[in-house]
N, C-alpha and C positions, 0 to 999 in steps of 0.2 A: 469698449469700456462701458458704453450706456448699457448694453445687454449684460454686463457683469454686475452693474447696479441693480437692474431689473430682475435678475434671476432669483435672489432670495425671496421676492415678494411675489413670484409667480406660483408658488407652491400652494396646493388646494387648501390646506388647513388655514395658511396665512390670508389667502384671499376670502375665505369664509368669515373670519375675524373682521375683516375691513368691512364686508358687505354688511355684516350684522352691526357694524358701527354706524355705517351710513344710513341704515334703516331706522335707526332711532331718531333721526332727525337732522337738522343743519348742523354740521361739524366742521370746524376749521381745519387746515391742513396740520397745525400744531397738534390739535387734539386728536385727529385721526392718526397720524404718525406715531404719536406717543403711546397708543395701545399697542404698537407692535414695535417698541424701542428695543427689544431684545433680539430682533431679527436680524439686524445688521449693525456694522460699527462704521465710523467714519463720515457719518452724515447727520444733520439735524434732524428732529422730529418734523419740522416743516417740510424738509426735503423727502423724507419718507412719505408723508401724506401726499405731496405733489405726485411722487412716482405711483401711488396707489391708485390716485384718481385717474392717472394716465393709463394704467393697465385695465382699470374698471370702466374707462371711457365715461367718467363723471365729471361734470362741470365744477369749478370752483364755485363755492357757496357764497351768495350775496347776503344772504339772512344772517343774523346774529348767531354766533356758535352756541348751541345749547348747554355745552360744558363750561367754557371760559367766560362767555359773554363777551368775546372778542377782546378779552384782557391783553392779548399779546400785541393788539395793534397799539396799546397805550404804553408799551415798555420803553419807547424812546423818551416820551415825556417824563417818565417816572426816573429814567436814567439822568435826564438833565436836572431834574430836581435834585437828584442824590448828589450829582456833581457841584451843584450849587452850595448845598449844605456842607459837603466835604471841604468845599474851599474854605471854610470857617474853622477847620480843625486841622492840626498837624498830625500827619499820620504816614506811615510807609506801607502798610498792609491793610487789606480790609476782607471782610466776608459778607455775603448776602444772604439774609433769611426772608422768609415770607409768612405772615399771619394770614391765613385764608379766611375768607367770609363764610358763614355757614352755609350759604346758598351754593358757593362753588363746591364745597365739600360734598354736599347733598347730591348735586348733579353729577360730580365724578363718580361717587359711590353707586349712583343708580345707573350709571353706564356699565361700571364694573359688574354689577349684577346681571347685566344683559349679555356681556361679551367675555367676561372673565378677566383675571389679572395676571395670568401666567406669563405674558410677554410685555407688560405695560410698565411705564414709568409713571410716577405720581406727578401731578401738575405742580406741586411744590418745587419738587427737584429740578423741573424744567425752567419754572419761573426764576428760581435761584440762579442757575447757570447762564440763561440767556441774559437776564439782566446785569448779571456780573460781567459779562462780555462788553456788553454795552457801555457800562460804567468804566470800565478798564480802558475802553477806546477814548475815553473823556479824560480821565485822571492820569493814566498811564502809572498806576500804582499796583502792585502786585496782589493777587489774591491768596489768602493764607486761611485755610479752614481750621487749623489747629491753633495757632496762637495770633490772631489779628489785632491789630491797634484799634480798628474801629468796626463797628457792626452796622450795616445798612439793612434796615428792615423795611420791606414792602408791606406796609399795613393794609391790607384790603378791607378790613373791616372798618377802617376809617378813611379808606381812599387816599393815603398819603405815604411819604418816605420819612422814616424816623432814622436819624443817626445817633449812634450813642459811642462814646469812645470806651474801650476797655481799660481797666485800671492801670496805672504804673506802679511798679514796685521798686522801691529803692532800698538796698541794704548798706548797712554800715555799723558802726560802734558808737556808743555815746557815754559820757561821763556827767553825772549829776553832782553839781558842786555846791549846792545850797540844800538845806532841810526845808520841809514844810511844803513840798510840792508833789503830788501823786505821779505815777510813771504815765499813767493814759488818763483820758478824760473823765471828770468827776464833777458833777453838779455843784458839790459842796466847795469846790476850790475854782478860784478864778483862772488859773492857768495849770498846766501839766508839762511834763517832759515831752509828750507828744505834741502839744500845742507849740512849744517852743520850736521843735525840729521842723513840724509841718508848715509853720508860718510862712517862711521863705519859699518853701517848695509851693504851697497853695499860690502865692503871689506871680510866680513864674508860670505855673502850669494852668492856672484858671480853673482847677478842679473844684468839684461841689461839695466834697466831704473827704475825710481822711480817717484812717485807723492805724495804730501802731500794734506790731506784733514783736516780742521781744523774748529772749531767753531768760526767763525768770523775772523777777522785780524786787526791788528794794523797798523797804517800808517808807511810808510819806516823810517820816522825820529822819531817815537816814540819808546818808551820802552814799553815791556810788564812785568811787575814785580809781576804779580800774575799767577798762573798756568792755561795755556790755552790748553783745550783739543785738541787732534789732533789724526789722524790715518795715517800712513805711508804705502804706497802701494809699494812693490817691485816686480817688473815683471821678469818672467822666472828666478827665483832663482835656484842655484845648490845645495846650502845647505839650509836647513829650520831650523835646531836647532841654537841657538846661547845663548851666556851668556849675559843677559841683562844688570846686574850689570857692567860688563866689558864695555858695549857699552855706559851706562850712564857715567861712569867715562871718557872715551874717549871723548865724547861730551862736558863734563864739561871742558876739558882741553882747549878748544877753547877760553874760557874766554868771549864768546858771546852769548852763549846759554847754558841752562842747561835743562835737562829732567828728569823726574821721573815717577814712575808707569808703566814702558814699560812692555807690555805683549802681547801675540798673540790674535788676534782677527779675524772676518771675515768681509766680505763685508758688513753685515747687519748694523754694527756699523757706516759705513760710511754715509748711509742714515739717520740714527738715530743722527749722529752729526750735519749733515747739517740742521736738523730740529730744533736744539736748538736755543733758542734767549734769552740768559740771559742777565739781566740788567748788566751794568758795572759803575765802579768808576773810575775817572780820576783825576790826578794831572795836572793842566795846569798853566804854569807861563806866565803871560800876562804883557806886557809893553804898557802902555797908551801913548797917545801924549800930554796929558796934566795932572798936578797933579788931583789926585782924591779926592774929598772931601765928596762924596755922595754914597761910595761903597754900603752901605746897600741897595740901590735900586735894586741891582742884585737879590734879593730874589723874585722879581716879574717874573723871568725867570722860576721859578717853574710852571709847568702845560704843556699844549700843545704847542709844537712848530711846526711851518710850514717851511719845508726846501724844496727848490727848489734844483735840482741836482747841487752840486757845480761847479762853473766853471773849478776848477783844475781837476776834473774827467770827465766833460760833453763830452769829446771826446770819451769816451770808455763806458758811461753808458747812460741809456735813460734818456731824460729830463722829470722829473716828480716832482710832488710836494708831499712830504711824510709829514705826521704827526707823530711826535716823542715826547715822554714827559720826562720832566726834574723832578726827584722827590726829589733832595736835592742839595744844594749849601752852601759850607762854604768858607771861606777865610782867608788869613793870609797877612799882609802888608810887603813888603819888602823894599819898599820906597815909596815915595809921588807918584811915576809914575808906581809902579810895584807890583803886587800882585800874590800870589799863590792861585788858587781856586781848590777846592774839589767839583766835580761834578759827581753826580748820575744820569744816565739817561738810557733810553731804548736802546736795541739793534738797531744799525743802525743810531744813533744819531751822525751826524757830529759835532764834538766837536771844531773844529777850526772855522768853520763857525758860530757856536753858540756864538763864542767870538767876530768874526770880523763883522758877518751880511753878508758878502761876497756881498757888494754891493746892500743890500736889498733882496737878494735871501732867507736869513734866517731871519724870524721874529717871536718873538723878538729876539734880541741878546744882549749881555752884552754891547756891543759898543752902541747900540741904546738906552737902557735903562739909561746908564750913560751920554749920548750925549758927548761921548769922544772916539774918534777913537783908535783902539787897534790892535796890532798884538801878535801872540803866539810865546813865546820864546823857550819854550819846553812843550812837551806833553808826559804823561806816563799812561799807564793802571795799576791801583793800586788794583782792585779788580774786579773779574769776579764772579758774584753772582750765587750761584747754585739753 
């Protein structure tokens, strides 16, 4: 078995590289073996270095390694520091990363210039792997490079371990029951739908910040009476498990927002949510300037609508002409100057401007078709079509 291990390292080209490494100065077994990491499998770089010294009859170096500066001797201390910090965070999986100092990068590249890089592994990769094994031995949690709960960063620029939790993503549906609050955080408003939903989650998770991603948005002065899909992102949480039913009840106590179907998800759902463009149905109460006698003319609104960016949002959105469709309109008379319209339209349709015409920026409009100036008294989203 010992001969089988030695055999790949006894080839002349391999020994030539090993001799070149050792000629550069004092090198530890990790850094010697790492330059020939591609020669064999099933062993650590330290074991490779030890075997190469045995073949070349070279003693183990007592001087500091010219490449890593004996960094590998400190890994147990770093692993202990990581375990202590991880003990303050709830997690199931982790990944290790390394921020190298400029000195180590320069020394590694200098060695590569002398001996080549054809069979080597980077010091970053070895540090990540070896530190990861030491941390696993202490915390007994699985490593996951693709979707870890926490990131353990070996910061050699500052000689410390940094632990950061990856965001948690919670998907669900919300209803906005009141007017006068925006969907997401806005300095001009004391609270938002996002704040109301995120509050109980932040209390449980101990996160440092939050953001909400939703399938479209209703106007600040509009209610959303059907369930609108959303994903809530909580950044750097301390705790990752929570009772979703309790959170839903806490949000309901606000009497402003309700949520349903809360469950954990991942970042992929954010992109999927943003790509959705469902039709919506609205209830809009309209007050006309003059008595309405020919309301049936509004059926001509069904079809393609041309909408230039409304004046009320032109300061923050590109001035474009958008084509949107209206597929259905119904009405109910309130009095001779007021009607409630039920309108179904394509995602992105500006309903207020569909009513008023916005000074001719939306055509046709209900005001234009009836020859009667109108204003919107109230607006609600009543159906989000799946």
